[in-house]
C-alpha positions as CSV (number, residue, x, y, z in Angstrom):
1,M,-6.0,10.5,99.4
2,S,-9.3,9.5,101.0
3,D,-10.6,6.0,101.0
4,E,-13.4,7.1,98.7
5,M,-10.9,8.6,96.2
6,K,-8.9,5.4,96.3
7,E,-11.9,3.3,95.5
8,L,-12.9,5.6,92.7
9,K,-9.4,5.5,91.2
10,K,-9.4,1.7,91.5
11,K,-12.8,1.5,89.8
12,L,-12.3,3.9,87.0
13,L,-8.6,4.1,86.1
14,T,-6.3,1.6,84.4
15,T,-3.8,0.2,86.8
16,K,-1.6,-2.3,85.0
17,K,1.0,-4.0,87.2
18,N,4.3,-5.7,86.6
19,G,3.7,-9.4,86.4
20,Y,6.1,-10.1,89.2
21,D,3.8,-8.2,91.5
22,I,1.0,-10.6,90.6
23,V,2.2,-14.1,90.1
24,S,2.7,-16.7,92.8
25,G,5.8,-18.7,93.5
26,E,4.0,-21.8,92.1
27,T,3.4,-19.9,88.9
28,M,7.0,-19.0,88.7
29,M,8.0,-22.6,88.8
30,A,5.6,-23.2,85.9
31,V,7.2,-20.3,84.0
32,E,10.7,-21.7,84.4
33,A,9.6,-25.2,83.3
34,Y,7.8,-23.8,80.3
35,C,10.8,-21.7,79.3
36,E,13.2,-24.6,79.5
37,G,11.1,-26.4,77.0
38,Y,11.0,-23.3,74.8
39,K,14.8,-22.9,74.8
40,A,15.2,-26.6,73.7
41,F,12.6,-25.9,70.9
42,L,14.6,-22.9,69.7
43,D,17.9,-24.8,69.6
44,A,16.3,-27.7,67.7
45,G,14.6,-25.4,65.1
46,K,17.1,-22.8,63.8
47,T,15.3,-22.8,60.4
48,E,11.7,-23.2,59.3
49,R,12.4,-26.8,58.1
50,L,14.1,-27.8,61.3
51,C,11.3,-26.1,63.3
52,A,8.6,-27.9,61.3
53,A,10.3,-31.2,62.0
54,E,10.5,-30.5,65.7
55,V,6.8,-29.5,65.7
56,I,5.8,-32.8,64.2
57,R,8.0,-34.7,66.6
58,L,6.4,-33.0,69.6
59,A,2.9,-33.4,68.2
60,A,3.4,-37.1,67.5
61,E,4.4,-37.6,71.1
62,K,1.0,-36.2,72.1
63,G,-0.9,-38.5,69.8
64,Y,-1.3,-36.3,66.7
65,R,-1.4,-38.1,63.4
66,P,-1.0,-37.0,59.8
67,Y,-4.2,-35.9,58.1
68,E,-5.0,-37.6,54.8
69,R,-7.7,-36.3,52.5
70,G,-10.9,-38.3,52.8
71,M,-10.2,-39.7,56.2
72,E,-12.9,-39.6,58.8
73,V,-12.9,-36.6,61.1
74,K,-14.6,-37.0,64.5
75,E,-14.7,-35.4,67.9
76,G,-11.4,-35.7,69.8
77,D,-9.2,-36.4,66.7
78,K,-5.7,-34.9,66.8
79,L,-4.5,-34.2,63.3
80,Y,-1.7,-32.4,61.5
81,Y,-0.7,-31.6,58.0
82,C,2.9,-30.6,57.0
83,N,3.1,-28.3,54.0
84,R,6.2,-29.1,52.0
85,G,8.3,-29.5,55.1
86,K,8.2,-25.8,56.0
87,A,4.8,-25.1,57.6
88,V,2.5,-27.1,59.8
89,L,-1.2,-27.0,60.4
90,L,-2.7,-28.8,63.5
91,A,-6.2,-29.4,64.6
92,H,-7.8,-30.9,67.7
93,I,-11.4,-31.6,66.6
94,G,-13.9,-30.2,69.0
95,K,-17.2,-31.3,70.4
96,E,-19.2,-28.8,68.3
97,P,-19.5,-29.2,64.5
98,L,-17.2,-27.0,62.4
99,S,-20.3,-25.0,61.4
100,T,-20.0,-23.2,64.7
101,G,-16.5,-22.1,63.8
102,T,-13.0,-22.8,65.2
103,Q,-10.6,-21.2,67.6
104,I,-7.3,-20.5,65.8
105,A,-3.8,-19.4,66.8
106,A,-1.7,-18.4,63.8
107,A,2.1,-17.8,64.1
108,H,5.0,-18.1,61.8
109,I,8.2,-20.1,62.1
110,D,10.4,-18.4,59.5
111,A,12.9,-15.8,60.8
112,P,15.3,-13.2,59.3
113,R,18.4,-14.9,57.9
114,L,20.9,-15.1,55.1
115,D,20.2,-17.4,52.2
116,L,22.8,-18.6,49.7
117,K,22.5,-17.3,46.2
118,P,21.9,-19.9,43.4
119,N,25.6,-19.6,42.3
120,P,27.2,-18.8,45.7
121,L,30.7,-20.2,45.6
122,Y,33.7,-18.1,44.6
123,E,37.3,-17.4,45.4
124,D,39.0,-14.0,45.8
125,A,42.5,-13.3,47.2
126,E,43.0,-17.0,47.8
127,M,40.0,-17.2,50.1
128,A,36.7,-19.0,49.4
129,F,33.3,-17.4,50.0
130,F,29.6,-18.1,49.7
131,K,27.5,-15.1,48.4
132,T,24.2,-14.5,50.2
133,H,20.9,-12.8,49.8
134,Y,19.3,-11.6,53.0
135,Y,15.8,-12.8,53.9
136,G,13.4,-10.5,55.7
137,G,14.1,-7.2,57.4
138,I,17.6,-7.3,58.8
139,R,20.0,-4.6,59.9
140,K,23.0,-5.7,57.9
141,Y,25.6,-4.3,60.2
142,Q,24.4,-6.8,62.9
143,W,25.4,-9.8,60.8
144,V,29.1,-9.2,60.4
145,A,31.8,-10.6,62.7
146,I,29.6,-13.1,64.4
147,P,29.7,-17.0,64.2
148,L,27.2,-18.5,61.8
149,E,25.9,-21.9,61.0
150,L,24.6,-23.3,57.7
151,H,21.5,-25.4,57.4
152,G,19.2,-26.6,54.7
153,V,18.8,-29.1,51.9
154,V,20.3,-29.7,48.4
155,A,17.7,-31.2,46.1
156,M,19.4,-33.6,43.5
157,K,18.3,-34.2,40.0
158,D,17.4,-37.8,40.7
159,G,14.8,-36.7,43.2
160,S,16.8,-37.4,46.3
161,S,17.8,-34.6,48.7
162,V,20.8,-34.1,51.1
163,S,20.5,-32.4,54.4
164,V,23.3,-29.9,55.2
165,N,24.4,-29.0,58.7
166,I,27.6,-27.0,59.2
167,G,28.4,-25.5,62.5
168,A,25.7,-26.8,64.8
169,D,27.3,-30.0,66.1
170,P,30.0,-30.0,68.8
171,G,33.4,-29.6,67.2
172,D,32.0,-28.3,63.9
173,P,33.7,-25.4,62.2
174,R,31.7,-22.2,61.9
175,L,31.4,-19.5,59.3
176,V,31.7,-15.7,59.5
177,I,31.3,-12.5,57.5
178,T,34.3,-10.3,58.0
179,D,34.1,-6.6,58.9
180,L,36.5,-3.7,58.3
181,L,39.0,-2.9,61.0
182,P,38.6,0.4,62.8
183,H,42.1,1.5,61.7
184,L,40.8,1.6,58.1
185,G,37.2,2.3,58.7
186,A,37.1,6.1,58.9
187,E,35.1,6.5,55.7
188,Q,32.8,3.5,56.5
189,S,32.0,5.1,59.9
190,K,30.7,8.2,58.2
191,K,28.0,6.3,56.4
192,P,24.5,5.7,57.7
193,L,24.0,2.3,59.4
194,G,21.8,1.1,56.6
195,S,24.5,1.6,53.9
196,A,27.7,1.0,55.9
197,I,27.5,-2.7,55.1
198,P,26.4,-3.2,51.5
199,A,24.3,-6.4,50.9
200,E,26.8,-7.7,48.4
201,T,29.5,-7.8,51.1
202,L,27.6,-10.2,53.3
203,N,29.7,-13.1,52.1
204,L,30.5,-16.1,54.2
205,L,34.1,-16.9,54.6
206,L,34.6,-20.7,53.9
207,G,38.3,-21.4,53.8
208,S,41.8,-20.4,52.9
209,R,43.8,-23.6,52.4
210,P,44.7,-24.3,48.8
211,I,45.1,-27.7,47.1
212,G,47.0,-28.7,44.0
213,D,50.0,-27.1,42.4
214,E,50.8,-23.4,43.1
215,E,50.4,-22.5,39.4
216,D,46.8,-23.8,39.4
217,S,44.0,-21.3,39.8
218,G,40.9,-21.5,42.0
219,R,42.7,-23.8,44.4
220,V,40.9,-22.7,47.6
221,K,37.5,-22.9,46.0
222,L,38.3,-26.4,44.7
223,A,39.4,-27.4,48.1
224,V,36.2,-26.2,49.7
225,M,34.1,-27.9,47.0
226,K,36.0,-31.2,47.6
227,L,35.2,-31.1,51.3
228,L,31.5,-30.5,50.6
229,N,31.6,-33.3,48.0
230,D,33.3,-35.7,50.4
231,K,30.7,-35.0,53.1
232,Y,27.5,-34.5,51.1
233,G,28.2,-35.9,47.6
234,I,27.3,-32.6,45.9
235,T,28.9,-30.6,43.1
236,E,28.9,-26.9,42.4
237,D,26.0,-27.3,39.9
238,D,23.8,-28.7,42.8
239,F,23.7,-25.3,44.5
240,N,21.3,-24.3,41.7
241,S,18.6,-26.5,43.4
242,A,19.7,-25.9,47.0
243,E,18.0,-24.1,49.9
244,L,20.8,-23.3,52.4
245,E,20.4,-20.7,55.2
246,A,23.0,-19.1,57.4
247,V,21.8,-18.4,60.9
248,P,23.6,-17.3,64.1
249,A,25.6,-20.0,65.8
250,V,24.2,-19.3,69.3
251,A,22.2,-21.4,71.7
252,A,19.2,-20.0,73.6
253,C,20.3,-18.9,77.1
254,D,19.1,-17.0,80.2
255,I,19.8,-13.3,80.2
256,G,20.3,-11.1,83.3
257,L,21.7,-11.8,86.7
258,D,18.2,-12.7,87.8
259,R,17.7,-15.0,84.8
260,S,14.4,-13.3,84.1
261,M,14.9,-13.2,80.3
262,I,15.8,-15.4,77.4
263,G,18.3,-14.4,74.7
264,A,18.3,-16.3,71.4
265,Y,18.0,-16.2,67.6
266,G,14.5,-16.5,66.2
267,H,12.2,-15.3,69.0
268,D,10.3,-13.5,66.1
269,D,8.1,-15.5,65.8
270,R,9.0,-18.9,67.2
271,V,8.3,-17.6,70.7
272,C,4.6,-17.3,69.7
273,G,4.8,-20.4,67.5
274,Y,5.9,-22.5,70.4
275,A,3.2,-21.0,72.7
276,A,0.6,-21.8,70.1
277,L,1.8,-25.3,69.7
278,K,2.4,-26.0,73.4
279,A,-1.0,-24.6,74.3
280,L,-2.7,-27.0,71.8
281,L,-0.7,-30.0,72.9
282,D,-1.5,-29.3,76.6
283,L,-5.3,-29.3,76.1
284,D,-6.3,-31.8,78.7
285,K,-9.7,-32.5,77.2
286,T,-11.5,-32.1,73.9
287,P,-12.3,-28.4,73.4
288,A,-15.8,-27.2,72.7
289,K,-14.8,-25.8,69.3
290,T,-12.1,-27.2,67.1
291,A,-8.8,-25.8,68.1
292,V,-6.4,-25.0,65.2
293,C,-2.7,-24.1,65.3
294,V,-1.2,-22.5,62.2
295,L,2.6,-22.4,61.9
296,A,3.3,-20.6,58.6
297,D,6.3,-19.9,56.6
298,K,7.3,-16.7,54.6
299,E,5.8,-14.1,56.9
300,E,9.0,-12.2,57.0
301,I,8.8,-11.6,53.2
302,G,5.1,-10.9,52.9
303,S,3.5,-14.3,53.5
304,D,3.7,-15.1,49.7
305,G,4.6,-18.5,48.3
306,V,3.0,-22.0,48.7
307,T,4.0,-22.2,52.3
308,G,3.0,-18.7,53.3
309,M,-0.3,-17.5,54.8
310,Q,-1.5,-16.1,51.6
311,S,-1.4,-19.5,49.9
312,A,-4.4,-21.8,49.6
313,A,-2.8,-24.4,51.9
314,F,-4.7,-23.3,55.0
315,D,-8.0,-23.0,53.1
316,T,-7.5,-26.5,51.6
317,F,-6.7,-28.1,55.0
318,M,-9.8,-26.4,56.6
319,E,-12.0,-27.2,53.6
320,D,-11.1,-30.8,53.8
321,L,-11.9,-30.9,57.5
322,C,-15.2,-29.1,56.8
323,A,-16.1,-31.5,53.9
324,A,-15.7,-34.4,56.3
325,Q,-18.5,-32.9,58.4
326,G,-20.6,-31.7,55.5
327,V,-19.9,-28.0,56.4
328,A,-19.3,-25.2,53.9
329,L,-15.9,-23.6,54.5
330,R,-17.3,-20.1,54.4
331,V,-19.7,-20.9,57.2
332,C,-16.9,-22.2,59.3
333,F,-14.7,-19.1,58.6
334,E,-17.3,-16.5,59.3
335,K,-17.9,-18.0,62.8
336,S,-14.2,-18.5,63.6
337,F,-11.8,-16.5,65.7
338,C,-8.1,-16.1,65.1
339,L,-5.4,-14.9,67.5
340,S,-2.7,-13.7,65.2
341,A,0.2,-14.7,67.5
342,D,3.1,-12.5,66.6
343,V,5.6,-10.5,68.6
344,T,5.5,-6.8,69.3
345,A,8.2,-4.3,70.1
346,A,9.1,-4.0,73.8
347,Y,9.8,-0.5,75.1
348,D,13.5,0.2,75.2
349,P,14.5,3.2,77.2
350,D,17.8,3.5,75.2
351,F,15.7,4.3,72.1
352,A,12.8,6.1,73.7
353,E,12.5,8.5,70.8
354,V,10.7,6.0,68.6
355,Y,8.2,4.8,71.2
356,E,5.0,6.4,72.4
357,K,5.3,5.4,76.0
358,R,1.6,5.4,76.9
359,N,0.9,2.9,74.1
360,S,4.0,0.7,74.3
361,A,4.5,-2.9,75.5
362,F,6.7,-3.4,78.5
363,L,8.7,-6.5,79.6
364,N,7.0,-8.5,82.3
365,Y,3.6,-7.0,81.7
366,G,2.3,-10.0,79.9
367,I,1.1,-10.8,76.4
368,G,0.7,-7.7,74.3
369,L,-2.5,-7.2,72.4
370,C,-2.2,-5.1,69.2
371,K,-5.5,-3.8,67.7
372,Y,-3.7,-2.9,64.5
373,T,-0.1,-3.2,63.1
374,G,0.8,-1.8,59.7
375,A,2.8,1.3,59.0
376,R,2.0,5.0,59.7
377,G,-1.7,5.3,58.7
378,K,-2.5,1.7,59.6
379,S,-1.4,0.6,56.1
380,G,-1.4,-3.2,55.9
381,A,-3.4,-3.8,59.1
382,S,-6.6,-5.7,59.7
383,D,-7.5,-3.2,62.5
384,A,-9.7,-5.4,64.8
385,D,-13.0,-3.9,65.8
386,A,-13.9,-3.0,69.4
387,E,-16.1,-6.1,69.9
388,T,-13.1,-8.4,69.0
389,V,-10.8,-6.7,71.5
390,A,-13.5,-6.9,74.2
391,Y,-13.9,-10.6,73.4
392,V,-10.2,-11.3,74.0
393,R,-10.2,-9.1,77.1
394,R,-13.0,-11.2,78.6
395,I,-11.2,-14.5,77.7
396,F,-7.9,-13.4,79.2
397,D,-9.4,-11.9,82.4
398,E,-11.5,-15.0,83.1
399,A,-8.4,-17.2,82.6
400,G,-6.2,-14.9,84.8
401,V,-3.9,-14.0,81.9
402,I,-1.6,-11.0,82.4
403,W,-2.0,-8.8,79.4
404,Q,-1.3,-5.3,78.0
405,I,-2.3,-3.5,74.9
406,A,0.2,-1.6,72.7
407,E,1.2,-0.2,69.3
408,L,4.4,-0.8,67.4
409,G,6.2,2.5,68.1
410,K,5.2,6.1,67.2
411,V,2.8,6.6,64.4
412,D,5.3,7.9,61.9
413,A,8.3,6.0,63.2
414,G,7.7,3.0,60.9
415,G,5.7,-0.1,61.4
416,G,5.3,-3.8,60.5
417,G,2.9,-6.5,59.6
418,T,1.7,-9.9,60.7
419,V,-0.5,-12.6,59.2
420,A,-3.6,-10.9,60.8
421,M,-4.8,-9.2,57.6
422,Y,-4.6,-12.5,55.6
423,M,-6.8,-14.2,58.2
424,A,-9.2,-11.2,58.3
425,N,-9.4,-11.3,54.5
426,R,-10.8,-14.8,54.8
427,N,-13.7,-13.4,56.9
428,I,-12.2,-14.7,60.1
429,T,-12.4,-12.4,63.1
430,T,-8.8,-11.6,64.0
431,L,-6.7,-9.8,66.6
432,D,-2.9,-9.6,67.0
433,A,-1.3,-10.7,70.2
434,G,2.2,-11.8,71.2
435,V,5.4,-11.5,73.2
436,P,7.2,-8.1,73.5
437,V,10.7,-8.4,72.1
438,L,13.9,-6.3,72.6
439,S,16.3,-6.1,69.6
440,M,13.7,-7.6,67.3
441,H,15.1,-9.0,64.0
442,A,18.6,-8.9,65.4
443,P,20.7,-12.1,65.3
444,F,20.2,-12.2,69.1
445,E,16.8,-11.1,70.5
446,T,15.6,-10.9,74.1
447,V,12.3,-11.7,75.7
448,S,10.9,-11.9,79.2
449,K,10.2,-15.4,80.6
450,L,7.0,-14.2,82.2
451,D,5.7,-12.8,79.0
452,C,6.5,-16.1,77.2
453,Y,4.4,-18.0,79.7
454,E,1.5,-15.6,79.8
455,T,1.3,-15.8,76.0
456,Y,1.0,-19.6,76.3
457,K,-1.7,-19.1,78.9
458,G,-3.5,-16.6,76.7
459,I,-3.5,-18.9,73.6
460,K,-4.6,-21.9,75.6
461,A,-7.5,-19.8,77.0
462,V,-8.5,-19.0,73.4
463,Y,-8.5,-22.6,72.4
464,E,-10.6,-23.5,75.4
465,A,-13.2,-20.7,74.9
466,E,-16.7,-22.0,74.4
467,T,-18.2,-19.0,72.8
């Protein structure tokens, strides 16, 4: 190929590179340091409540203080609001008034899991179990025969609450959902993956040791309830007002002989939630426009509910900030930009049939932009316009962020959603972007360390953008 052709090719054609062919050794040190902090964040925040508490702890260390309605809001202020212990909104007040808009990164901190039913405890064949109701889009067969932890709260009638933690501390027992042995599983093996494990069989095994006299009934259930009462002071009726979640009993760890990836529960979407938070906390000066970090709940079930992105909680927080500056909320929103920070599917060669390779995200190619999510004919997508994508391209390129653009699989293979459309419905210019994930929604997901860091860099560049 002639030099002229090489130059023409370089000028006109897309030439995306693996991030490891771009980054320096100094950057790789920063990648490793960032990912160590991220792994600690994951281990501390196995549920949305625990995650919100860790967010507040980290924010307080950086000088953020709780926002109270009516308080003065001035340049440089670092504020946060915790919505019912399950979602957090943070703002670093910028130099410009809120009438010029804000720079927002919105992620979610809930993840697929198993919730206990309101009347969960029962005994069968002299074994005690908890019945569960799965939360979010899971593949049920992945949740059997793995160790599980139980976290959450039991709200008492007197207004107090009890925090529950079973399985996370060293020496704790863990829970499990049993599976059928292969010797008796011939008929089960003939069923489709989606129906081989019925939802009503996702029952947590709690114990098998009875108490009392052998002629008594329900002895194992009673023994389990006594253990719970001794430790937490609760009775069976108190499960009616409990919020208890079973999650994988696994710590975040390096994956691969080269340690280039992280395996953990909850990458979707705490990998972007941490990036959005860390980027905000690491701003070394007051941004031009107010930087806002949204860490929402309920995304995995449609963003409904008082802690979800469709609730008025975000609007109320922003309206209060605007009121303190005498700005109409609608004026602020129409001039704001939101990066909907949510994960995307990483190309997996073992399942190549559901991906369109030319428009897929790849590990180590950086943060993945997604112009639209949704299903099939873009149903449930905000579908960002060309100007919005160009705006983010410019910000990323000027900041040296490694990025790629992708769709979530083949057009008719399925699809998924994010909080983007709820931000767009508020008249906020919005684009999806996030970390590519392997085994998304599984109890153990995998991401690239480099992509985690580039997502952090990208969100930080959005916060720091002046126009």
